[in-house]
C-alpha positions in Angstrom: 69.8 -24.6 -33.3 71.6 -21.8 -33.5 74.5 -23.0 -33.9 77.0 -21.2 -31.4 74.2 -21.4 -28.6 75.7 -22.1 -25.0 77.0 -25.0 -23.9 75.4 -27.0 -20.6 77.2 -26.3 -17.4 77.3 -29.6 -16.5 79.1 -31.6 -18.1 78.5 -34.0 -20.6 79.3 -36.0 -23.1 78.6 -34.8 -26.1 79.9 -31.3 -25.6 83.3 -33.5 -24.5 83.4 -34.8 -27.5 83.5 -32.3 -29.3 85.3 -29.7 -26.9 88.5 -33.5 -27.5 87.7 -33.0 -31.0 89.0 -29.6 -30.8 91.7 -30.0 -28.8 93.1 -33.5 -31.1 93.8 -30.5 -34.1 89.8 -31.3 -35.4 89.1 -27.6 -36.3 91.9 -27.9 -39.3 92.6 -31.5 -39.8 90.7 -35.3 -39.9 90.8 -37.1 -36.6 91.2 -40.8 -36.3 88.3 -41.3 -33.8 90.8 -43.7 -31.2 93.0 -40.4 -31.4 89.8 -38.9 -30.3 88.8 -41.4 -28.0 92.1 -41.5 -26.1 91.9 -37.6 -25.6 88.0 -38.4 -24.3 89.2 -41.2 -21.6 92.4 -38.7 -20.6 90.0 -35.4 -19.7 87.5 -38.1 -18.1 88.5 -41.2 -17.1 86.0 -41.8 -14.8 83.1 -40.9 -17.2 84.6 -43.5 -19.9 86.5 -46.3 -18.3 85.4 -50.4 -17.9 83.5 -50.9 -14.7 85.9 -52.6 -13.0 89.4 -51.9 -15.0 89.4 -47.4 -14.1 92.6 -47.1 -16.0 91.3 -48.3 -19.8 89.1 -46.5 -22.1 85.2 -47.9 -22.4 85.5 -47.9 -26.1 81.8 -48.6 -26.3 81.3 -45.7 -24.4 83.8 -43.2 -26.1 81.4 -44.2 -29.4 78.1 -44.3 -27.9 79.5 -40.1 -27.4 79.9 -39.6 -31.1 77.1 -40.8 -31.8 75.2 -38.8 -30.0 76.3 -36.0 -31.5 75.8 -37.6 -35.1 72.5 -38.5 -34.1 70.8 -36.6 -37.7 67.3 -36.7 -35.3 68.0 -36.3 -32.2 71.6 -34.4 -31.9 71.4 -30.2 -31.5 75.3 -30.6 -32.7 74.4 -33.2 -35.6 76.1 -30.8 -38.2 78.9 -30.6 -35.4 81.4 -33.1 -37.4 82.0 -33.8 -40.5 82.4 -37.7 -41.1 85.5 -39.3 -44.1 84.9 -42.9 -44.6 84.2 -44.5 -40.8 87.3 -43.5 -38.5 87.9 -39.7 -39.8 86.3 -36.9 -37.9 87.4 -33.1 -37.7 85.0 -29.7 -36.8 82.6 -28.1 -39.1 83.8 -24.3 -39.2 80.7 -23.7 -37.1 81.9 -26.2 -34.4 85.4 -24.6 -34.4 84.1 -21.4 -33.5 81.9 -22.5 -30.7 84.6 -24.3 -29.1 86.7 -20.9 -29.7 83.6 -18.8 -28.0 83.7 -21.1 -25.5 87.0 -22.4 -24.6 86.9 -20.9 -21.4 84.4 -22.4 -20.0 85.1 -26.0 -21.4 88.7 -25.1 -20.4 87.1 -24.7 -16.5 84.7 -27.5 -16.7 86.8 -30.3 -18.6 90.3 -29.6 -18.2 91.2 -28.0 -14.5 89.5 -30.9 -12.6 88.0 -34.7 -12.6 85.2 -34.8 -14.6 83.0 -36.0 -13.0 80.8 -40.1 -13.6 77.5 -39.8 -15.5 74.7 -39.6 -12.9 73.5 -43.4 -13.8 77.3 -44.7 -12.8 78.5 -44.9 -8.6 80.3 -41.8 -8.4 77.2 -40.0 -9.6 75.5 -41.6 -7.8 77.3 -41.2 -4.9 77.7 -37.4 -5.8 74.6 -36.5 -5.2 74.0 -38.5 -2.0 76.3 -36.6 -0.4 74.8 -33.5 -2.0 71.0 -34.3 -0.5 72.8 -34.8 3.0 71.8 -32.8 6.2 75.7 -33.0 7.0 76.6 -31.2 3.4 73.9 -29.0 3.7 75.0 -27.3 6.8 77.9 -27.5 5.7 77.1 -25.4 2.9 75.1 -23.4 5.6 78.6 -22.6 7.7 81.6 -23.2 6.1 83.4 -23.5 9.9 80.9 -26.6 11.1 83.2 -28.6 12.4 83.2 -32.5 10.1 84.0 -35.4 12.3 85.5 -38.2 10.0 83.0 -40.9 11.1 80.1 -38.4 10.2 81.8 -38.1 6.4 82.5 -41.8 6.0 79.0 -42.2 6.7 78.3 -40.2 3.2 79.5 -43.0 1.5 78.1 -45.6 2.7 
């Protein structure tokens, strides 16, 4: 993989984790994974919270994002993170350069709005349902289209 290939246009946990490691200082020093996980949750609570308690970070979801990045066989980012024991992580030089190069993209994707939950979760299903609805299609064609509260409520059923 070209380590400087562009990031995805859509939010994903692997790239979010790399960006968060950059934000918590992982370009210059080793960072504890718990600090990294907390930053992940801070930027994407809908994506990384408990299913029943949206105010709590789900350790398993955060750890899975790290495992996805570090997977030596399947990850396109497996050279981006340097380990120092089980709890310390730092970005490689290539990863730091990649974050700096695409920082404007990451700021828009992860820091200026709510990061939606993963597509397999309830929020993702709701968004896909709305995006595929006739009402949303009409609105996209003509944003002056009047939308009744009842029609909008139907989108969430």
